[in-house]
N, C-alpha and C positions, 0 to 999 in steps of 0.2 A: 490190393485185391488178392485174395488167396486162391490157390489152385482149386480147392473144393468149390468155391463160388463160381469160378469159370466153368467147372464140370457140370454143376447143377444148372447153371444158366444155359449152357449149351444143350443139355437134355430138354429143357423147356422150349428153347428155340427150335430144336429138331421136331418135337411133337407139334408145336404150334404151326410151323410152316409146312409140315407134312399134311396136316389137315387143310391148311390154306390152299396148297397146291392141288389137293384132292377135290375140294369143294368150291374154291374160289373166295371163301371168306372164313372168318373165325379165328385168325391168328391173334388178333388183339384181345379177344375174349379169353383166350387161354394164357397168353404170355404176360400181359400187363399186370394182372393181379399177382402172379407168381414172381415175376422179376422185381416187383415192388417190395418183395421181402428182402432184397439185397441192396436196392438203390431207391432213391426218392422217385415218386411218380413223375415229378417234373423233369427228371433225367431219363426215365424209362420210356415215357410216351413219345418224345421226339426221336429217340433212338430206334424204337420199334417201327416208327413210320418210315425210317430210312430202309429198313428191311422190307416193308410193304412195297415201297417203290421199287426196290431191287427185284423182288419177285415178279412184279408186273413187267419190268424191263426184260427179264429172262423169258417169261412165258408169252408175252403179247405176240411176238413173231410166230409162235407155234399155234396160237388160238385165233389169229386175226380173221381168218376166213369164217369162223363160227360166230363172230360177234354180231349181235342184233343191235345195230346202231340207233334205230328209232327209239329203243328203250333207254339206251345209254344217254342220248341227248336230253330227253325229257326228264329223266331222273337226275342227271348231273345239274341241270339248271335249277330244279327244285331243291336239290341238296345245298346248293350255294346259298340261296335265300333262307332256307330252313336253318342252316347253321348259324346265320346271323341272329335269327329270331330266338333260337335255342340258347345261345350265349346270353342274350339279353334277359330271357325268361329265368335262367338260372340265377341271375343276380337280383331279380326283382319279384319273383313269384314263389309259390309253395312248391319247391323242388321235390320234397318227399312224395307229395300227392301225384305229381306228374310221373315220377319214377314208378310208383305203384301201378298207375294206369298202364304204362308201357309194359311192365312186368306181367300184368294180368292178360293183356292182349297177346303177348308173345307166348306165354304159357299155354293159353287155349289153342293158339295156332300150331304150336309144336305138337300137341296131343292130336290135333286134327290131321296134321301132315303125316304123323306116324301111322295113324289109323287108316289113312287113305293111300299109303305109299304104294301098295300093289296096284290099285286102280284109281289114280289121281283124277278127279274131275277137273275139267277145264272151264273156267269162268270167262265169259265173253266180256272182259273189261276193255274198253277202248284204250289204245296205247297212249292217248293224250292224257289219260288219268295218271300216267307215270309221273307227271310233274307234281301232283298232289302227294303221291307216295314218296317221291324224292324230297318234297317239302317236309313231310313227317319224319323221314329218315334223317334229314339234315338237322331238323329241330332237336330230335333226341340225341343225335351225334354231338351237337353243340352243347346240349345240356348235360349229357352223361357219357359222351364218348362211345355211344353204341348206335350207329346208324344201320349196321348190317341187318339186324332182325326185321326192321320195318321194310327195308328194301326187298328182303327175301319174301315177306308176306305177299308182295306184288308179283315178283318175278317167278316164284315157284308155280304160280297159276298161269302166267303168261307164256312161259317157255317150257314145254314138256320134255324136250330133249336135254339130258344132263350135260352134254358137251357144250351145247349152245348156251345153256344157262350159266355154266361155269365161265365160259369165255366172256359173256356179257358182264358178269359180276367183276371179273378181273379187270376189264377195260374201265368199268365205272369207278372202281376203287383206285385205279391208277390215277385218274383225274383228281379224285377227292384227296388222296394221300399226297400227291405232288403239290396241290394247292396248299395243303396244311403244312407241309415241310417248308415251303417258301415263307409262310406266315411265322413259323417257329424260328426260321433263320433270321428273319427281319427283327424278331423280338429277342435275339441273342441267346436262344436256348441250346445252341450247339457250341461245343468247345473241343479242345484237344482230347480231353478224357472221353467224350462221346465217341470220337473216331478210334481211339485206342481200344475201347470195349467193343466197338463195331468190328474191328479187325479180328479180335480174339474169338468172337462168336460167329464169324462168317462161315467157317467150315461146317458147323452144325446147320446153319441156315441153308447152305448150298445142298448138303446131303438130304435134308428133309424136303426141300423143294423138288429135287430130282426124283426122289422116291415117291413123293406124293403125286407128281405129274404122271409117273408110270402107273401108279395104283389106280388113278382115275379111269384108265381105259380097261382095267380088269374088274371094275365095279359095276354091277348091274344098276339099271335105273331105279329099281325099288330099294336096293341097298343104299344107293346114293341119297335118296329121299329120307331113309331112316337116319342116316348120318347127319343130314341137315337138320332133321327134327330133333335129334339128340343135342346138337350144338345150340339150337334155339331154346331147348328146354333148360339146359345148363345156364344160358345167358339170362333167362327169366329168373332163375333162382338167385343168381348173382345180383340182379336188380332188386329182388325182394329183400335180400339181407345186406345190401350195400350200406 
């Protein structure tokens, strides 16, 4: 591995986890496609998930009081089952059609979220419906590795406060990422090279996480929602052209 590769990869990790610490999600959407320019996806995804778990371990003690656990539990249970269904569907059904459906929904929601960022309407959706949104998020996560957009479709309307929204997302994806890391470990996807690269990129990860955490408290609610809308918009384009 050459020094320029480490430098570029570090810049990617810095930006990805700055955004992740700021909003609570989005690191994989940014980092995985770009890191895949240097390494195989089968190497990048398991390694990126270790950073996802690392961010949660660093930030959970700081956000614990703001977590809305009723949403975490319903979404997490739904995501577990949805992931299994998504993986099965990817192998047996029309994956491009499913991907386009998700892309269209996320695109429309990102535009709507951006347009209503200054005065977001609150929909009275019973929190028990979180299981269904978790099921959908897990489904598209299992099929395409993108569970974040569907989960945010639900939580952005359920939790108006940006700090509580971010804390809830961090807790939710800690559970999802940890479960997936154990699955990857059981399937032999980690090796000595994974941890060597992990150590080389850790400084960029730590700096990005620390600065993103500080930036969250300097970002207004409307600016926060604009950022989330932008991330969702980019993710929809990635799905359209994947």
